[in-house]
C-alpha positions in Angstrom: 100.4 104.6 132.7 102.2 105.2 129.8 100.3 103.1 126.9 101.1 102.8 122.8 97.9 102.8 121.1 97.5 100.2 118.3 94.7 101.4 116.8 93.6 105.1 116.2 90.8 106.0 119.3 88.5 109.0 118.8 89.2 111.4 121.7 92.4 109.7 123.0 94.9 109.5 120.4 96.3 108.1 116.8 98.0 104.8 116.2 101.4 104.5 117.4 101.0 107.3 120.0 102.5 107.2 123.4 99.9 108.9 125.7 99.5 108.8 129.8 96.0 107.1 130.3 94.2 106.6 133.6 95.4 103.3 135.3 92.0 102.0 135.5 91.4 102.9 131.9 94.5 100.9 130.5 93.8 98.0 132.5 89.8 97.8 132.2 89.5 99.0 128.8 92.4 99.5 126.2 94.2 96.3 127.3 91.1 94.1 127.1 90.0 95.1 123.9 93.8 95.0 122.5 93.5 98.8 121.8 96.7 99.4 123.6 99.8 97.6 125.0 102.0 99.0 127.8 104.9 101.3 127.1 107.7 99.5 128.5 111.1 99.1 127.2 110.6 96.6 124.7 107.8 97.8 123.7 109.1 101.2 123.1 112.1 99.6 121.0 109.7 98.1 118.8 107.9 101.4 118.1 111.3 102.8 117.2 112.1 100.4 115.0 108.8 100.7 113.4 109.3 104.3 112.8 112.5 104.0 111.3 111.7 101.7 109.1 108.6 103.7 107.3 111.0 106.6 107.3 113.0 104.9 105.3 110.4 103.2 103.0 109.5 107.0 102.5 112.7 108.4 101.7 113.3 105.1 99.2 109.8 106.0 97.7 111.0 109.8 97.2 113.9 108.9 95.8 112.1 106.6 93.2 109.6 109.3 92.7 112.3 111.9 92.0 113.9 109.7 89.3 110.7 109.1 87.3 110.1 112.8 87.8 113.5 113.2 85.7 112.4 110.8 83.1 109.0 112.4 82.7 110.3 115.7 81.9 111.4 114.9 78.2 108.7 112.5 77.6 105.8 113.4 75.3 102.8 110.7 75.9 100.5 110.6 72.4 97.1 109.4 72.5 95.0 108.8 69.3 91.4 109.5 69.6 88.7 109.5 67.2 87.8 113.0 66.2 85.2 115.3 64.1 85.6 118.5 62.2 87.6 121.3 63.6 89.7 119.1 66.1 86.4 118.6 68.4 86.9 114.6 70.5 84.3 112.5 70.5 84.3 112.0 74.1 87.2 113.4 76.1 91.1 111.8 76.8 90.8 110.8 81.1 93.8 110.7 83.5 93.0 106.8 83.2 93.9 107.0 79.7 97.4 109.1 80.3 98.1 106.4 83.2 97.7 103.5 80.6 99.4 105.1 78.0 102.3 106.1 80.4 102.5 102.2 81.4 102.2 100.8 77.6 104.8 103.4 75.9 107.4 104.2 78.6 107.0 101.0 81.3 106.5 103.8 84.3 103.6 102.8 86.2 101.8 106.3 87.4 98.5 105.1 89.3 95.1 107.8 87.4 94.5 109.2 91.0 98.5 110.7 90.6 97.3 112.2 87.2 96.2 116.0 88.0 93.6 117.0 85.3 91.4 120.1 86.3 89.1 118.6 83.7 88.8 116.1 80.9 91.2 116.8 77.7 88.3 117.6 75.1 90.3 118.9 71.6 93.2 117.6 70.1 96.7 119.3 70.6 99.6 119.5 73.1 98.5 119.9 77.1 100.8 119.6 79.9 99.4 117.8 82.6 100.9 117.5 86.2 101.7 114.6 87.9 102.0 114.0 92.0 104.4 111.0 92.1 104.8 111.3 95.8 104.7 113.8 98.7 106.5 116.9 97.5 107.4 115.5 94.4 105.6 116.7 91.4 106.1 116.0 87.8 104.8 117.6 84.1 104.1 115.7 81.1 103.1 116.7 77.9 99.9 114.9 76.5 99.6 115.2 72.8 96.5 114.3 71.6 96.2 113.1 67.9 93.2 112.6 66.0 92.5 109.4 64.0 
């Protein structure tokens, strides 16, 4: 019996996957626990529409990320921090501070988890930081750390 899974089931399949399940397994386990629905014409049409919607949304998100990447190419983010002698910082500049500076100064909302720093910036100067805006869309932004 063909069924469409509503959730990930270990050893069986992933959510929204169409699988062949034994009749008894489907009727006695999957359907009563609301883990799957029969793969009839109506449910297959719903699944197809849902997949098209998800694909369209991903495409729109990717276009938006590419536009942001073009804007970021010419931007230099300035972050003022307290520093001691020789330009050594008290503390470090983190991905959270870079994300907040982008939002405050340029109205570009980038999650701190998408700022790819191998390690925190601990010295004054210009550093080029990678941003992963979307799947397959990377951007580079210059971060200028200025001592106060």
